[in-house]
Structures are given as structure tokens and as C-alpha cells.
C-alpha positions as CSV (number, residue, x, y, z in Angstrom):
1,M,-2.0,-4.5,-17.4
2,E,-3.3,-7.9,-17.0
3,P,-6.5,-9.3,-15.1
4,T,-5.9,-10.2,-11.3
5,E,-5.3,-13.8,-10.1
6,H,-8.4,-13.7,-8.2
7,Y,-10.3,-13.1,-11.7
8,N,-8.3,-15.7,-13.4
9,R,-8.8,-18.4,-10.6
10,S,-12.7,-17.4,-10.4
11,K,-12.9,-17.9,-14.2
12,R,-11.1,-21.2,-14.0
13,N,-13.1,-22.7,-11.2
14,L,-16.4,-21.7,-12.8
15,A,-15.4,-23.1,-16.3
16,I,-14.4,-26.5,-14.4
17,F,-17.6,-26.8,-12.3
18,A,-20.0,-25.7,-15.0
19,A,-18.4,-28.3,-17.3
20,I,-18.9,-31.0,-14.8
21,L,-22.5,-29.9,-14.2
22,A,-23.0,-30.1,-18.0
23,L,-21.6,-33.5,-18.1
24,V,-23.6,-34.8,-15.3
25,L,-27.1,-33.3,-16.8
26,L,-26.0,-35.1,-20.2
27,G,-25.3,-38.3,-18.6
28,G,-21.6,-38.4,-19.3
29,V,-20.8,-38.5,-15.6
30,T,-22.6,-40.6,-13.1
31,P,-21.4,-41.2,-9.6
32,E,-21.4,-44.5,-8.1
33,D,-23.9,-45.2,-5.4
34,S,-20.9,-46.1,-2.9
35,S,-19.0,-42.9,-3.6
36,T,-18.1,-40.7,-0.5
37,I,-16.7,-37.4,0.3
38,F,-15.4,-36.2,3.5
39,G,-16.9,-39.3,5.0
40,F,-20.3,-38.6,3.7
41,K,-22.1,-41.0,1.5
42,I,-23.1,-39.1,-1.8
43,H,-26.5,-39.7,-3.1
44,P,-26.2,-39.5,-7.0
45,E,-29.8,-37.9,-7.3
46,V,-28.5,-34.9,-5.4
47,I,-25.2,-34.3,-7.2
48,P,-26.8,-32.0,-9.9
49,T,-28.3,-29.8,-7.0
50,V,-25.0,-29.7,-5.4
51,L,-22.9,-28.8,-8.5
52,S,-25.6,-26.2,-9.6
53,C,-25.3,-24.5,-6.0
54,V,-21.6,-24.5,-6.6
55,V,-21.6,-23.0,-10.1
56,F,-23.8,-20.5,-9.0
57,Y,-21.8,-19.1,-6.3
58,L,-18.7,-19.3,-8.7
59,L,-20.5,-17.3,-11.0
60,Y,-21.5,-14.6,-8.5
61,Q,-17.6,-14.6,-7.6
62,F,-16.8,-14.2,-11.2
63,F,-19.0,-11.3,-11.6
64,L,-17.6,-9.5,-8.6
65,A,-14.0,-10.3,-9.8
66,R,-14.7,-8.5,-13.2
67,L,-16.5,-5.7,-11.4
68,F,-13.5,-4.7,-9.6
69,Q,-10.9,-4.8,-12.6
70,H,-9.5,-1.6,-13.8
71,D,-11.7,-0.2,-16.4
72,D,-9.1,-0.6,-19.3
73,I,-9.0,-4.3,-18.5
74,R,-12.9,-4.7,-18.2
75,S,-13.2,-2.7,-21.6
76,R,-10.6,-4.7,-23.4
77,T,-12.2,-6.8,-26.3
78,S,-10.6,-10.2,-25.5
79,I,-11.5,-9.9,-21.7
80,W,-15.0,-8.7,-22.5
81,F,-15.4,-11.7,-24.9
82,D,-13.9,-14.1,-22.5
83,F,-16.0,-13.1,-19.7
84,Y,-19.4,-13.2,-21.5
85,I,-18.5,-16.7,-23.0
86,I,-17.8,-18.4,-19.6
87,A,-20.5,-16.4,-17.9
88,G,-23.0,-17.0,-20.5
89,L,-22.4,-20.8,-21.1
90,S,-22.5,-21.0,-17.1
91,V,-26.0,-19.4,-17.1
92,V,-27.1,-21.8,-19.8
93,V,-25.9,-24.7,-17.7
94,L,-27.8,-23.5,-14.7
95,V,-30.9,-22.9,-16.7
96,S,-30.8,-26.5,-18.2
97,Y,-30.5,-27.8,-14.7
98,L,-33.5,-25.8,-13.6
99,I,-35.9,-26.5,-16.4
100,F,-34.7,-29.8,-17.8
101,Y,-33.6,-31.6,-14.6
102,L,-35.3,-30.2,-11.6
103,L,-38.6,-29.1,-13.0
104,W,-39.0,-31.8,-15.8
105,Q,-37.5,-34.9,-14.5
106,V,-37.7,-34.4,-10.7
107,A,-41.0,-32.4,-10.6
108,G,-42.7,-33.9,-13.6
109,L,-44.1,-30.5,-14.9
110,S,-45.8,-30.4,-18.0
111,P,-44.3,-28.7,-21.2
112,L,-46.9,-25.7,-20.9
113,A,-45.8,-25.4,-17.3
114,L,-42.4,-25.4,-18.1
115,A,-42.6,-22.7,-20.8
116,A,-44.5,-20.6,-18.1
117,V,-41.7,-21.1,-15.5
118,F,-39.1,-20.3,-18.3
119,G,-41.0,-17.2,-19.1
120,V,-41.0,-15.9,-15.4
121,A,-37.3,-16.9,-15.2
122,L,-36.3,-14.9,-18.1
123,V,-38.4,-11.9,-17.0
124,S,-36.9,-12.1,-13.6
125,V,-33.3,-12.3,-14.9
126,L,-33.7,-9.2,-17.0
127,V,-35.2,-7.4,-14.2
128,T,-32.4,-8.3,-11.9
129,L,-29.9,-7.4,-14.4
130,A,-31.5,-3.9,-14.7
131,V,-31.7,-3.3,-11.0
132,I,-28.1,-4.4,-10.7
133,R,-27.0,-1.8,-13.5
134,W,-28.4,0.8,-11.5
135,S,-28.1,-0.6,-8.0
136,D,-25.3,0.2,-5.3
137,L,-22.9,-2.1,-6.8
138,A,-21.8,0.6,-9.2
139,K,-21.5,3.1,-6.1
140,W,-19.6,0.3,-4.2
141,R,-17.2,0.1,-7.3
142,R,-16.6,3.7,-7.2
143,E,-16.0,3.7,-3.6
144,A,-13.6,0.9,-3.7
145,V,-11.6,2.6,-6.6
146,A,-11.7,5.9,-4.5
147,L,-10.2,4.1,-1.6
148,R,-7.6,2.4,-3.6
149,K,-6.5,5.7,-5.2
150,S,-6.3,7.2,-1.7
151,T,-4.1,4.3,-0.4
152,V,-1.9,4.5,-3.6
153,A,-1.4,8.3,-3.0
154,Q,-0.6,7.7,0.6
155,R,2.0,5.0,-0.2
156,L,3.6,7.2,-3.0
157,K,4.3,10.1,-0.4
158,E,6.3,7.8,1.7
159,P,10.1,8.5,1.2
160,G,12.5,5.7,-0.3
161,W,11.2,5.2,-3.8
162,M,13.6,4.5,-6.8
163,L,12.9,4.9,-10.4
164,N,14.8,2.4,-12.8
165,Y,14.3,4.9,-15.7
166,N,16.2,2.6,-18.5
167,P,16.1,-1.0,-17.5
168,K,18.1,-1.6,-20.7
169,A,21.2,-0.2,-19.3
170,T,23.0,-1.1,-15.9
171,G,22.7,1.6,-12.9
172,R,20.2,3.8,-14.5
173,T,18.3,4.3,-11.5
174,K,17.5,7.3,-9.4
175,Q,15.8,8.4,-6.2
176,I,12.2,9.8,-6.8
177,S,9.7,11.5,-4.4
178,F,6.1,12.7,-4.8
179,K,5.2,15.8,-3.1
180,D,1.6,16.8,-2.1
181,D,1.2,19.4,-4.7
182,G,1.7,16.8,-7.5
183,S,5.2,17.9,-8.4
184,I,8.2,15.4,-8.3
185,G,10.6,16.1,-5.6
186,E,13.8,14.2,-5.8
187,G,14.6,13.0,-9.3
188,R,12.7,15.9,-11.0
189,N,13.8,16.9,-14.4
190,E,12.3,17.7,-17.9
191,N,11.0,14.1,-18.3
192,E,9.8,13.5,-14.7
193,F,8.2,16.8,-13.6
194,R,4.9,16.1,-12.3
195,W,2.6,13.3,-11.1
196,R,-1.0,12.4,-11.0
197,L,-3.4,9.5,-10.4
198,D,-5.7,8.8,-13.1
199,N,-9.5,7.5,-12.7
200,N,-8.2,3.9,-12.6
201,D,-5.7,4.8,-9.8
202,Q,-2.7,4.3,-12.1
203,L,0.4,6.6,-11.6
204,E,1.1,9.1,-14.5
205,I,4.2,10.9,-14.8
206,L,4.3,14.2,-16.8
207,T,7.0,15.9,-18.4
208,A,7.6,19.7,-17.9
209,D,5.5,20.6,-20.8
210,G,2.6,18.6,-19.3
211,Q,3.0,15.7,-21.9
212,L,2.5,12.1,-20.5
213,Q,5.9,10.8,-19.9
214,N,4.8,7.2,-18.7
215,K,2.2,5.3,-16.8
216,F,2.5,2.8,-13.9
217,A,0.3,0.2,-12.3
218,Y,0.8,-0.5,-8.7
219,D,1.6,-4.2,-7.8
220,P,0.8,-4.7,-4.1
221,V,2.5,-8.0,-4.0
222,T,5.9,-6.7,-5.1
223,D,5.1,-3.1,-3.8
224,Q,6.4,-1.8,-7.2
225,F,4.8,0.5,-9.7
226,K,5.4,-1.1,-13.1
227,A,5.0,0.8,-16.5
228,T,2.0,-0.2,-18.5
229,R,3.3,1.6,-21.6
230,P,6.6,2.6,-23.2
231,A,8.2,5.9,-21.7
232,R,7.8,8.7,-24.1
233,S,11.4,9.8,-23.9
234,Y,13.5,7.3,-26.0
235,N,10.6,4.8,-26.3
236,I,11.9,2.9,-23.1
237,E,9.8,-0.1,-21.9
238,G,9.7,-1.6,-18.6
239,Q,10.3,1.3,-16.3
240,V,9.9,0.2,-12.7
241,I,9.5,2.3,-9.6
242,Y,10.5,0.3,-6.5
243,R,11.4,0.7,-2.7
244,E,15.1,1.7,-2.2
245,P,16.8,-1.5,-0.6
246,R,17.6,-0.9,3.3
């Protein structure tokens, strides 16, 4: 399972605009006095402020995009490292804008006043993070996961599903249905005997002896359940549950 396109797009946009803001603050990018956008004249002195607002909003979107990823994606080391590198550098750029540009160059505060502002800002950030940690954001995410799981369960119980149980061979498909009591209806055998949704709303197919046969993630774009691990039986990869063509 991979991060959603929304997550990747948020990360890409944040990285681009944070880099542009950093270049503007460092003097590497300087807009011309005659620059225009959408017919409006751009004043060079407000470019950092505009870019900082954009970066702040994109950082907010990036946090939300990560918040609603599956837990197995959020806990993956590469995703965790990637998220905190991008988000951390963006925060550094925003703090640089606030302190070294807005307060020092524009407002003309003294070094002592800057240090006081930085201390207050740091404490505010730490308090905000603590509040977010224990706020309704976690509750909203749990409710979103519960709603998604309910939606997936309802979709599964609709008739017309096909299981491609051996993608390596031609014609290895069968009809499969999912009953309310957690058992497999059509297509039930020793390998596909029961079903359930895990905490991440992934579909788990269990064998007759209760072992995990395979695990599937729902792709709403293609309306398919795609295997996220090799099947226990014959080590088959790439199993797909899809809608029967009409």
C-alpha cells in the first residue's frame, strides 16, 4: 500500500513553495518591479509575505493528508522520515521569514526583542502541538476511519464480486460474496472461508482454520480490492477482487 495521491501532491507543492520562499529570503530570487499576475501588479516587498501564507496553508494540508493515511503507511520508516524532513524544513523557512525578515528587516526589532519573540513563538508551538496531540483531531480521524470501514463493508456485501485468485494463470477467477456473519458465501473453500475488516479498514480473508490467507486494500478509483501481501496459499502475489463485468 502506498500513500494517496493527495498526500504526494501536498508534499510536492509544499516542497516547491517552501524552496521558493527560502530563495526569496536568501536573495536568490528577486521579482521585478513590473511583475504582474492575473493582471495585478506585484510589489516585491510583499512577495515573502504572500509566499509564507501559501507555505503555511500547504503545511496545514500536508499535516491533514498524513493524518488520514492508513496507520501502516504512517508508521513506515521511509514515510515518517520523509514527512518530518519536508515539514521540518518548511517550519524552519516560516520561522526564518517571521524572525529574520518580518521582525528584523521590516519591523526593525532589536536582537533582545527578537530573542523574546522567538522564545514566545517556541513555547506557543510546543503548546499547540500538545493540544493537537490530545485534541479532537484524533477523534475526527477515528470517526473518519470508522465511516470508511462502514462504507467498505456495505460495498463488499453488494453482489457481483470476482476474485482473481491466481493472476499468474489465465482464467483463475471465481465469484465471491461476503455474508453479514463474516463468512464467505459464493466461492467459499478451505482457503477463502471467512472475512473481516482490520483497524485500517483493509479486507482480510481467513482460511478455514482461522489463518490469514490474504489482505486487500480498497481502491475507490478502480473499485477494486488489491492484495497488499502474498497469499498464504502457494505464495501467490497480486490477487485482485473486482466487479463482475456486466
